[in-house]
N, C-alpha and C positions, 0 to 999 in steps of 0.2 A: 490330487487337486492340482490344477495347473497354475502357472504364474498369474494368468488373467483372473482366475477365481480367487486366489489368495489376495491379490492386489485389491480387487473390488470389495471382498469381504472385510479386509482391514480398513479400507476407506470408509465403508458404511458403518463399521464398528465405532470409528472415531467421529462419525456424524459430519464428515467433510464432503464437499462437492468436488467434482473433477477439477473445476477452476481453482478451488482453494488449494488442492494438492499441487496443481501446476504452478501456481504463484509461489508456493512455499519451496518447491524444488527448482524453480527457475526454468521451467520448460513450458511448452504450449499446451493448451487444453486438448488439442488434437493428438498430442503425444500420449496423454493419459487415456484418451478414447481408444487409441490404437493398441495400447497395452491391454486394456480390459476387454477388447474384442478378440484378442488373441493374435492380431496381426504382427505385433512386436513381441518377440520371445526373449530377446536379450537387450534390455534397455541400456543405452550408453550412459545415462545419468543414474545408474543404479544406486549409488551411495546417497545422492541427493534425494532420490525418491524414497529410500528406506528411512532417511532422517525425517522427511516430511510425514511419513506414516508411522514414525516412532517404532520401527521394527528392525530386526536383523536383516541385512542385505542377503545373507546366505539363506535365511528362511524364505525371503521374498522370491528369490530366484529358484531355489531347489527344494524348499520345504524342510530344510535341515536346521538344526540348532533351535535354541529358544526363540520364540517369535518376538515378544516385545523387548526393546532395549530398556535401559534404565529410564524410568519415567522422567520426562522433561516437562517442566511447567511452562505452559504456553497460554497466550490469550488471543482471542479472535478480535481483529480490528476491522471495522467496517470500512469499505472503500466507497467514498461518496462521490457523486457527480459534483460539478462546480455549482450547479443550482442548489443541490441539497446542502452543500457546505455553506452557501450564502444564507440559507434558512437558519443556520445555527446562531446567527446574530440576534435572532428574535427570542433568545433564551429558551430554545426548545432542545430537548434531549434527542440524541441520535435515534433512540427507539421510537420517537414520535414522527420521524420522517416517513413519507409515503414512498412506495416503490420497493421492489425487491433489492436487497443489498448483497453485494459481493463482499467476501472477507479475505484477509490475509492473516497469517499467524505471526505473532510477535512474542518476545519474552514476557514472562508473567509480571516482571517489574515495570512494564509499560503501564501507565495509568489507565484505568477503565474508561476515562472520558476521551481518550485519544481516538482519532480517526485517520484514515489514509486517503490520499488523493493521487490519481494517476495523471502524470504530466501530459498536457494536451498542447500541441503546437510547438513552436521553436523560439518563443520569446526568452527562454532561460538557457538556451544553448550558449556555449558548448558544455557547460557543467551538467545541465539537466536536459535529457533528451526525451522525446515523446515516447510514452509507454513506461517510463520509470515511475516508481512508487515512492511517495514521501509520506512519512508518518508525522502527524501534527498533534501537538499538545495544546489544547485550548485554554489551559490554566496557567500557562507561562506568559510573562511579559517579555517582549523582544528586547534584546540588546543591539546596539549598533552593529550592522553587518550581518545579522542573522536573517534567515529566510523565513518568510511568514506567508500565511494565507489571510487574505483580507477581502472584505466586501467592497466592490469597486464603484459604488454609487448606484448600481442597478440591482438585479436580482441574483446575479452570479458572483462567485468568488474568483479571486485571481491569486497566483503564486508569484511572489517577487522578493527582492532583497530589501530589507528595512533600513532606512537611513533617517535618523531624527534630525530636525533642523533647528530646534530651539529647546528651551527648558520645558515647555508644556508637552504633555504626552500626545496631544492632538495635532502637533505640528511636525509632520514627517513626510518623507517621500517613499514611494515604492519603485524600486529600480530594476528594470529588466537587464539581464546579462548580455542579451543580444542588442547591440547599439542601434539596430534598425527599428526598434520599438520605443515608444515615448515613455518618459518618466511620469508616473502618476503622483500628483501633489495634493496633500490634504487641504491646502489653501484654495485649490481650484475645484475640488469635488468632495463629496462626502465619502470618506474612506473609514472603514472600521476593521481593526485587527481581529481576526477570528482565532488564530493560534500560531504557534511557533514550531518549525520543523525540528524534530529530534532524531530522525533517521531518514536516510536516502538509500533506496534499493534500486540498483541498476539492472535493467532487463534489456539485453541486446538481442535483436533479431539475427539469427544465423544466416549467413549468406549462402 
């Protein structure tokens, strides 16, 4: 059995898509496709790929040694669009959202209610760049300076830094890290906190 066959068989055994494996290993979906088609025979990210597939890298590359590593408890976290995240303010469960969902893997101690959001645009640069993934806990109340996802008065969500302005929970600002973008104020528009960031995953495009 070839690397391509072992890789695909293990991915399907875990019930993962190519995109899920790619996100977990920090590579592109095209890299996974290249491995499974047989075009890539010696992946550069072998250790990360083996970890994503929860198997021995030696088994993955050469078919040697025991296939599974010690079982690692993981949880699948759905990656929502900004529109889907905005819908969560209507007390709907993630499973009620329409459209096909993408997933990333997280530790099992991450709450089941969490979701992920892919950074879009440059309003939160330099700390958060387009393509990065943030994992959001909708059950947490934000503390000053934390990063949150909120509904910005329309149908979509926005990702910003939380800054309270008074004693009341409804008096706050959402601050972009990029000074070229405006601060959103709850006094000027209807803002609703959806959740608080608990993890930031950095994905950088290779030059």
